[in-house]
C-alpha positions in Angstrom: -6.7 20.1 -22.4 -5.6 20.2 -18.8 -2.1 19.3 -17.4 -1.7 15.5 -17.2 -1.0 15.6 -13.4 -3.9 18.1 -12.7 -6.5 16.8 -9.7 -9.5 17.7 -11.8 -8.2 16.5 -15.2 -11.1 13.9 -15.3 -14.4 15.4 -13.9 -17.1 12.6 -14.5 -20.0 15.0 -13.4 -19.1 17.0 -16.4 -19.0 14.4 -19.0 -21.0 11.3 -17.9 -24.4 10.1 -18.2 -26.2 6.8 -17.0 -28.6 4.5 -19.0 -30.4 2.2 -16.8 -31.8 -1.1 -17.9 -34.1 -3.5 -16.4 -35.0 -7.4 -16.3 -33.8 -10.6 -15.2 -30.2 -11.4 -15.7 -29.6 -13.0 -19.1 -27.7 -12.2 -22.3 -30.9 -10.7 -24.2 -31.4 -8.3 -21.6 -27.8 -7.3 -21.4 -27.8 -6.7 -25.1 -31.0 -4.7 -24.8 -29.4 -2.5 -22.2 -26.2 -1.9 -24.4 -28.3 -1.0 -27.5 -30.2 1.5 -25.4 -26.9 3.2 -24.5 -25.9 3.2 -28.0 -28.8 5.6 -29.1 -27.2 8.5 -27.2 -23.5 7.6 -27.6 -21.1 10.0 -29.3 -18.2 8.7 -31.6 -15.5 10.6 -29.6 -12.9 9.0 -27.2 -13.9 8.0 -23.8 -14.4 5.3 -21.3 -17.4 3.1 -20.7 -18.4 1.0 -17.4 -20.5 -2.1 -17.6 -22.7 -2.5 -14.5 -24.9 -5.3 -13.2 -28.4 -4.9 -12.0 -27.1 -3.9 -8.4 -25.2 -1.1 -9.9 -21.7 -2.8 -9.2 -19.1 -2.3 -12.0 -18.4 -5.3 -14.0 -16.0 -3.8 -16.5 -14.0 -0.7 -17.4 -13.1 -0.2 -21.0 -11.8 2.7 -23.3 -12.3 3.5 -27.0 -11.2 5.9 -29.6 -15.0 6.0 -30.7 -17.3 5.2 -28.0 -20.2 4.2 -30.3 -18.1 1.9 -32.7 -16.5 0.1 -29.5 -19.7 -0.4 -27.6 -21.4 -1.9 -30.7 -19.3 -4.6 -30.8 -20.8 -5.9 -27.4 -24.1 -6.3 -29.2 -22.6 -9.0 -31.6 -22.5 -11.8 -28.9 -21.5 -14.5 -31.4 -18.2 -13.0 -32.0 -17.3 -12.3 -28.3 -15.1 -14.6 -26.3 -17.0 -16.8 -23.5 -15.6 -14.4 -20.7 -17.2 -11.0 -22.4 -20.4 -13.2 -23.1 -20.8 -13.8 -19.5 -20.3 -10.2 -18.8 -22.9 -8.9 -21.3 -25.4 -11.4 -19.7 -24.9 -9.8 -16.3 -25.0 -6.1 -17.7 -28.0 -3.9 -17.0 -26.8 -0.5 -17.4 -23.6 1.5 -18.7 -21.9 4.7 -17.5 -20.1 6.8 -20.2 -17.4 9.5 -19.7 -16.0 11.4 -22.5 -12.3 12.5 -22.9 -10.3 14.8 -25.2 -8.1 12.0 -26.5 -7.8 8.1 -26.5 -4.4 8.6 -24.4 -6.4 10.4 -21.8 -9.0 7.7 -21.9 -6.3 5.1 -21.2 -5.3 6.9 -18.0 -9.0 7.2 -17.0 -9.5 3.5 -17.4 -6.4 2.7 -15.2 -7.8 5.0 -12.5 -11.3 3.5 -12.7 -10.0 -0.2 -12.7 -7.8 0.3 -9.6 -10.9 2.1 -7.8 -13.6 -0.3 -8.7 -11.8 -3.6 -9.0 -14.1 -5.0 -11.8 -14.4 -8.8 -12.1 -13.8 -8.9 -16.0 -10.7 -6.8 -16.2 -7.3 -7.8 -15.6 -6.4 -6.7 -12.2 -2.9 -5.9 -10.8 -3.0 -7.0 -7.1 -0.8 -4.9 -5.0 -1.8 -4.2 -1.4 1.1 -1.8 -0.8 2.4 1.7 -2.3 6.1 1.5 -3.6 8.7 3.1 -1.3 10.8 6.0 -2.3 13.8 7.7 -0.8 13.1 11.4 0.2 15.9 13.9 0.6 14.0 16.9 2.3 14.7 20.4 1.4 12.7 22.1 4.2 15.4 22.3 6.7 19.2 23.7 6.8 20.6 20.3 7.3 18.2 17.9 5.0 17.3 14.6 6.4 17.2 11.4 4.2 14.2 9.1 4.9 12.0 6.4 3.5 8.6 7.4 2.2 5.5 6.1 1.1 2.2 7.8 -0.1 1.5 11.2 -1.0 4.2 13.7 -1.8 3.4 16.3 0.9 6.9 17.2 1.9 9.0 19.5 -0.1 12.2 17.7 -1.3 13.7 15.2 -4.1 12.1 12.0 -4.3 14.0 9.0 -5.7 12.2 5.7 -6.5 10.3 3.5 -6.8 12.2 0.8 -4.9 11.0 -2.8 -5.2 10.8 -3.3 -1.3 11.4 -1.6 1.9 14.4 -3.7 2.4 16.0 -2.0 -1.0 15.2 1.3 0.6 16.7 0.6 4.1 19.9 -0.8 2.1 20.4 2.4 0.1 19.7 4.7 3.1 22.3 2.9 5.1 24.8 3.3 2.1 24.0 7.1 2.0 24.6 7.2 5.6 27.9 5.5 5.5 29.0 7.4 2.2 27.7 10.9 2.8 27.1 10.9 6.5 23.7 12.5 6.4 21.1 12.6 9.3 18.1 10.3 9.3 16.7 11.6 12.5 13.3 13.5 12.9 13.6 17.4 13.2 12.4 17.2 17.1 15.0 14.7 17.7 17.7 16.9 15.9 16.5 20.0 17.9 17.0 18.5 21.4 20.4 17.0 21.0 23.0 18.1 23.4 25.8 15.5 22.2 26.1 13.1 19.2 23.9 10.0 19.1 25.4 6.6 18.3 25.2 7.2 14.5 28.0 9.6 14.7 29.9 7.0 16.8 29.7 4.5 14.1 30.6 7.0 11.3 27.0 7.0 9.8 26.2 10.7 10.6 28.3 14.1 10.7 26.3 15.2 13.7 25.0 18.6 12.3 22.8 18.8 15.6 25.6 19.7 17.6 27.6 21.8 15.4 30.2 18.8 14.2 29.8 20.0 10.7 28.8 23.4 9.3 25.7 24.2 6.8 28.1 24.7 3.8 30.0 21.5 4.2 27.0 19.5 4.9 25.2 21.1 1.9 28.3 19.7 0.0 27.4 16.2 1.3 23.9 16.5 0.1 24.9 17.4 -3.3 27.2 14.4 -3.6 24.2 12.2 -2.3 22.0 13.7 -5.1 24.7 13.1 -7.4 24.9 9.6 -6.3 21.1 8.8 -6.5 21.0 10.5 -9.9 23.6 8.3 -11.6 26.7 10.1 -11.1 28.5 7.4 -8.9 31.5 7.7 -10.9 32.0 11.5 -10.3 31.4 10.8 -6.8 33.9 8.2 -6.5 36.5 10.4 -8.5 35.8 13.2 -6.1 36.4 11.0 -2.8 39.6 9.5 -4.3 40.9 13.0 -4.9 40.0 14.2 -1.5 41.5 11.3 0.1 44.7 11.7 -1.7 44.9 15.4 -0.9 44.3 14.4 2.8 47.1 11.6 2.7 49.5 14.2 1.1 48.8 16.8 3.8 49.5 14.2 6.6 46.0 14.2 7.7 45.7 10.5 8.0 42.6 10.4 10.2 40.6 12.3 7.6 42.1 10.2 4.7 40.9 6.9 6.7 37.3 8.4 6.9 37.5 8.9 3.0 39.0 5.6 2.5 36.1 4.0 4.4 33.6 5.8 2.5 35.4 5.1 -0.8 35.3 1.4 0.2 31.4 1.5 0.8 30.9 3.2 -2.6 32.9 0.5 -4.4 31.0 -2.3 -2.1 27.6 -0.9 -3.6 28.7 -0.7 -6.9 30.1 -4.4 -6.8 26.9 -5.8 -5.1 24.5 -5.0 -7.9 22.2 -7.9 -9.1 22.5 -6.8 -12.5 25.0 -4.9 -14.5 22.6 -1.9 -15.7 25.5 0.7 -16.0 25.0 3.3 -18.9 21.2 2.4 -18.7 20.0 5.6 -16.8 16.4 5.5 -15.7 14.6 2.5 -16.9 12.0 -0.3 -16.0 12.5 -3.9 -17.3 9.4 -6.3 -17.6 9.1 -9.9 -18.6 6.1 -11.8 -18.7 5.8 -15.7 -17.9 2.9 -18.1 -18.1 2.3 -21.5 -16.8 -0.8 -23.6 -15.7 -3.1 -20.9 -16.4 -1.4 -18.5 -14.1 0.9 -15.5 -15.1 3.9 -13.7 -13.5 5.3 -10.2 -14.6 8.8 -9.7 -13.3 9.8 -6.1 -12.9 13.5 -4.5 -12.4 13.8 -1.0 -11.4 17.0 1.0 -12.6 17.4 4.4 -11.5 20.4 6.2 -12.3 22.3 2.9 -13.7 21.7 1.6 -10.4 19.5 -1.6 -9.6 16.9 -0.6 -7.0 15.4 -4.1 -6.8 12.9 -6.4 -8.5 9.4 -7.6 -7.7 7.1 -10.2 -9.2 3.4 -9.4 -10.0 0.8 -11.9 -10.5 -2.3 -10.2 -12.3 -5.5 -12.0 -11.8 -8.5 -12.2 -14.2 -6.3 -13.2 -17.0 -8.1 -16.3 -18.3 -8.8 -15.9 -22.0 -6.9 -12.7 -22.4 -4.0 -12.5 -24.8 -0.4 -12.0 -23.2 -0.1 -8.7 -24.8 -3.3 -7.4 -23.7 -2.5 -8.4 -20.1 1.0 -6.5 -20.3 -0.7 -3.5 -21.7 -3.3 -3.4 -18.7 -0.6 -4.0 -16.3 1.6 -1.2 -17.5 -1.4 1.1 -17.4 -2.5 0.1 -13.8 1.3 0.1 -12.7 2.0 3.6 -14.0 -1.3 5.0 -12.6 0.6 5.9 -9.3 4.3 5.4 -10.0 5.9 8.0 -12.5 7.3 6.1 -15.3 10.9 6.5 -16.5 11.8 7.5 -20.1 12.6 4.1 -21.0 10.8 1.0 -20.5 12.3 -2.4 -21.7 10.0 -5.4 -22.2 10.3 -8.9 -23.5 7.6 -8.4 -25.7 5.5 -5.3 -27.1 2.2 -4.5 -25.2 -0.9 -4.4 -27.1 -1.7 -0.7 -28.4 2.1 0.1 -27.7 2.0 3.4 -29.4 -0.9 4.4 -27.4 0.6 3.5 -24.2 3.7 5.5 -25.0 1.6 8.5 -25.8 -0.4 8.1 -22.5 2.8 7.8 -20.4 4.5 10.8 -22.0 1.5 12.7 -21.3 1.5 11.7 -17.7 5.3 12.8 -16.8 5.3 15.7 -19.7 8.4 14.1 -21.4 8.9 11.5 -23.9 8.8 8.0 -23.0 10.2 4.9 -25.2 9.0 1.2 -24.9 11.6 -1.1 -26.5 11.8 -4.6 -27.1 15.6 -5.5 -27.3 16.7 -7.8 -30.0 20.5 -7.8 -29.3 23.3 -6.4 -27.3 23.7 -5.9 -23.4 20.0 -4.9 -23.1 18.8 -8.5 -24.4 21.0 -10.1 -21.6 18.8 -7.9 -19.0 15.6 -9.2 -20.7 16.9 -12.6 -20.3 17.5 -12.2 -16.7 14.2 -10.8 -16.1 12.5 -13.8 -17.9 14.5 -16.2 -15.8 13.5 -14.4 -12.7 9.7 -14.4 -13.8 9.6 -18.3 -14.8 11.4 -19.0 -11.2 8.8 -16.8 -9.3 6.0 -18.3 -11.1 7.2 -21.9 -10.5 7.4 -20.9 -6.4 4.2 -19.4 -6.6 2.4 -22.6 -8.3 4.3 -24.7 -5.6 2.9 -22.5 -2.9 -0.4 -22.7 -4.2 -0.5 -26.3 -4.5 0.8 -26.6 -0.9 -1.7 -24.0 0.3 -4.6 -25.9 -1.4 -3.5 -29.2 0.2 -3.6 -27.4 3.7 -7.3 -26.0 3.0 -8.5 -29.2 1.8 -7.0 -31.0 4.9 -8.4 -28.1 7.3 -12.0 -28.5 5.4 -12.0 -32.4 6.5 -10.7 -32.0 9.8 -13.3 -29.2 10.9 -16.0 -30.6 8.7 -16.5 -27.3 6.8 -19.1 -27.2 3.8 -16.0 -26.5 1.4 -12.8 -24.4 1.1 -13.5 -21.2 2.8 -13.3 -18.1 0.4 -13.1 -15.6 3.1 -12.0 -16.1 6.5 -12.3 -13.4 9.2 -10.3 -13.4 12.4 -11.0 -11.2 15.4 -8.8 -10.0 18.3 -9.1 -7.1 20.6 -6.3 -5.1 22.6 -6.3 -2.6 25.5 -4.3 -1.9 28.7 -6.6 -2.1 31.7 -9.4 -0.8 29.5 -7.4 2.2 28.0 -7.5 2.9 24.3 -9.5 -0.3 23.7 -10.1 -1.5 20.0 -11.3 -4.6 18.2 -9.6 -5.7 15.1 -10.7 -8.0 12.2 -8.1 -9.7 9.7 -9.2 -11.2 6.5 -7.8 -14.2 4.5 -8.6 -16.1 1.7 -7.1 -19.1 -0.6 -4.7 -16.4 -2.1 -3.4 -15.0 1.2 -4.2 -12.2 3.4 -6.5 -9.5 2.1 -5.0 -6.2 3.8 -7.4 -3.9 2.1 -10.3 -5.8 4.1 -8.7 -5.4 7.4 -10.8 -3.2 9.9 -10.4 -1.6 13.4 -13.2 -1.1 15.8 -12.8 1.6 18.4 -14.8 0.9 21.3 -17.5 3.7 21.5 -19.3 2.5 24.8 -17.0 3.1 27.9 -18.8 0.2 29.8 -17.1 -2.3 27.3 -13.6 -1.2 27.2 -12.3 -3.5 30.2 -14.6 -6.6 29.3 -13.4 -8.7 26.6 -16.9 -10.2 26.0 -18.6 -6.8 25.9 -15.9 -5.7 23.4 -16.7 -8.8 21.1 -20.4 -7.9 21.1 -19.8 -4.3 20.2 -17.4 -5.4 17.5 -20.0 -8.1 16.3 -22.9 -5.8 16.4 -21.1 -3.3 14.3 -19.8 -5.7 11.7 -22.6 -8.1 11.2 -25.2 -5.4 11.9 -23.8 -3.3 8.9 -23.5 -6.5 6.6 -27.2 -7.5 7.4 -28.5 -4.0 6.5 -26.4 -3.4 3.4 -26.2 -7.0 2.0 -29.0 -9.1 3.5 -28.9 -11.5 0.4 -25.2 -12.2 0.8 -24.3 -11.5 -2.8 -21.4 -9.3 -2.4 -18.9 -11.8 -1.1 -18.3 -9.8 1.9 -19.9 -12.4 4.3 -17.2 -14.6 5.8 -17.4 -18.3 5.3 -15.4 -18.9 8.5 -14.7 -17.2 11.6 -11.8 -17.5 13.9 -12.2 -16.3 17.6 -9.0 -15.9 19.6 -10.3 -17.6 22.7 -11.6 -20.8 24.3 -15.0 -22.2 25.0 -16.5 -19.2 26.8 -15.4 -16.8 23.9 -16.9 -19.0 21.4 -20.1 -19.4 23.1 -20.2 -15.7 23.7 -19.7 -15.1 20.0 -22.3 -17.4 19.0 -24.7 -16.0 21.2 -24.2 -12.6 20.0 -24.9 -13.6 16.3 -27.7 -15.8 17.5 -29.3 -12.5 19.0 -29.1 -10.8 15.7 -30.6 -13.6 14.1 -27.5 -15.1 12.3 -27.0 -18.7 13.0 -25.4 -20.1 10.1 -21.6 -18.7 10.2 -19.1 -21.4 11.0 -17.1 -20.4 13.9 -14.0 -21.8 15.6 -12.2 -20.8 18.8 -8.4 -21.0 19.2 -7.2 -21.4 22.6 -3.7 -22.2 24.2 -3.6 -25.7 25.5 -2.8 -27.0 29.0 0.9 -25.7 28.7 0.3 -21.9 28.1 2.9 -19.9 26.1 4.0 -23.3 24.4 3.7 -23.3 20.6 1.9 -26.3 19.2 -0.6 -26.9 22.0 -3.2 -24.8 20.6 -6.8 -26.5 21.2 -9.6 -25.4 18.7 -12.8 -25.5 20.2 -16.0 -26.5 17.8 -19.6 -25.1 18.0 -20.8 -28.6 18.8 -18.4 -28.8 21.9 -15.5 -31.0 20.4 -11.9 -30.2 21.0 -9.5 -30.6 18.2 -5.7 -30.4 18.5 -2.9 -31.1 16.1 0.5 -32.7 16.2 3.5 -30.2 16.5 4.6 -29.3 13.0 1.2 -30.0 11.3 0.9 -27.9 8.3 -2.8 -26.8 9.4 -1.8 -26.0 12.8 1.0 -23.6 11.2 -1.6 -22.1 8.8 -4.0 -21.3 11.7 -1.3 -20.1 13.9 -0.3 -17.6 11.0 -3.9 -16.4 10.9 -4.2 -16.0 14.5 -0.8 -14.2 14.9 -1.9 -11.7 12.0 -4.6 -10.9 13.8 -2.4 -10.2 17.1 0.0 -8.2 15.2 -2.9 -5.9 13.6 -4.8 -5.5 16.8 -1.6 -4.6 18.8 -0.1 -2.2 16.2 -3.4 -0.6 15.7 -3.5 -0.2 19.8 0.0 1.2 19.9 -1.1 4.0 17.2 -4.0 4.9 19.4 -2.1 5.1 22.4 0.7 7.1 20.8 -1.7 9.8 19.4 -3.3 10.0 22.7 -0.1 10.6 24.4 0.8 13.4 21.9 -2.5 15.1 22.4 -2.6 18.0 25.0 -5.6 19.5 26.9 -4.9 22.7 25.3 -6.1 20.8 22.1 -9.6 21.2 23.4 -9.8 25.0 24.0 -11.7 26.5 21.5 -9.6 29.3 19.4 -6.2 28.1 20.2 -4.1 27.3 17.3 -0.7 25.6 17.3 1.3 28.9 17.4 -0.6 29.9 20.8 -0.4 26.5 22.2 3.4 26.6 21.6 3.6 29.8 23.0 1.7 28.7 26.2 3.6 25.6 26.5 7.1 27.4 26.1 6.0 29.8 28.7 4.6 27.6 31.3 6.4 24.3 30.5 3.6 22.0 30.8 -0.3 21.6 30.0 -1.0 21.2 33.6 0.8 24.5 34.4 -1.3 26.1 32.1 -4.3 24.9 33.4 -3.8 25.9 36.9 -2.2 29.4 36.0 -4.0 32.7 37.1 -5.4 35.0 34.7 -2.5 37.7 35.3 0.3 34.8 34.5 -1.6 33.9 31.3 -1.3 37.6 30.1 2.5 37.6 30.4 3.0 34.8 28.0 4.1 36.1 24.8 1.7 36.3 21.8 -1.3 35.8 24.1 -3.9 38.6 24.2 -6.1 39.4 26.7 -9.1 38.0 25.1 -7.2 34.7 24.5 -5.9 34.7 28.1 -9.3 35.1 29.5 -10.7 32.3 27.1 -8.2 29.8 28.5 -8.9 30.9 31.9 -12.7 30.6 31.6 -12.1 27.1 29.9 -10.4 25.5 32.8 -11.9 27.4 35.7 -15.5 27.4 34.6 
């Protein structure tokens, strides 16, 4: 069997096959499609996918014996209503065989996160978890916040519950160990210490205020602290402070005293007492009013690295232990599990989950349900947090529902919009122009549906109306080609345009030219007192203008949507502009790689000087051959 972390561990092309069915969507056709698949099913472990007539994935499941598990779906009377609906939509199945049931569990979690099937319990989480990265690719390692793929050499500590938890911990590391957090380019170009040195949050290795050996000792102390050896670090600081005091080096003793105070403050500010627990995750589940909340605490090295509330969806008619099992499988699909998991109840197939997670990290993982002692107090605190978070969620949902109902009544909509799209664009005198689309629904913003539109036609870059036309033609033209029947749920129920009557009329004309006339559109414009919040005017397609009193909840909601579109558009424009600033005309010269580009810039100083240099001058640059010099000269001089 391949290694658990191997990228080609699950290769569907080698172990999958598809059996296609046909017919109208009904339960008999669904059972027939499943029976057709059963004829060729093995009894070995694997994962199966239920698909509808369009090929969209309805459900992903795993099995110890595929034939036995899938056969259960043909006994419709024994299935809950939820699965009966699923079978009635099923028209084909895809089967993937695996080496073990534990392997199938891990693959199931991968596929659920990839396809987001409507009949699986889903862990809704738009963000990856932040980590702290202590780099090891520099003589003076840097401490930094990190998300995403682990492409840098170094030690990763996490997960943290939020970016705020990471920021607080990095601030603590700076106070305690004076580690640098600046980029390598900033570090290389310093001639004097920055402000962080002045406020005693950095040891200024950039200008030689500390040598490599002394800095390496600080790095080791930081690793001990993040690894749970804070008591040893505290003892070491105390002894060093005592030695400095006895040597009458009161200035150094004061520095060590401040570092010791910072460590004591961090130890006393933990939300829960997790001393002696090592690395562990704590989970508790609460349910109320048909909704569920799973509260998670992250303990690493005996320190509380924050907590987060999760609200899984598609949990109707699903047992709580099954929800918890599905949550754990999906949660640890990207986050490496600790060796200890504490829960207020055992997940379904607890032994299988334990086996799969152990294979995932190559070490034994335990799932425990504490019954007595200090760990039960941790579980009770997690349960209390889960109940409180669920209550807040239900209260917010109720308030949100009232706001949406009032918006429907005010604007005369057909019903509560399930998908709202908000459009904005950003440019500076036509440069780096782009459009932005933000998507929201009754549950909040759907950040995985956000889109950026780089303006491809140079004639549209300085014309807001032309930019809107290009953006709409691409967005709705593609939707009309790929989903003309509007069955996918990707068509908007309401479109908000950041602009007044003119922008709204132009937007409607663009869609009418495309043959789309039934999408409700509203324009948001500043009122007579520009720049004053609460004076927005909402333009309707029939010419009506609607305004709200200041502090009206519908006004606040629509302002939030508009402001999110502003934020996304401006942020995307800044990224595009920064990328353009950092590029060089040398990047366009064929055959010039990073090392030769660096050699030319170091020799001539600027890309402009390289462009205007004579062939003889190019030959003098170190590492530049005659052929390369001729190539650069010919490129710029034609």
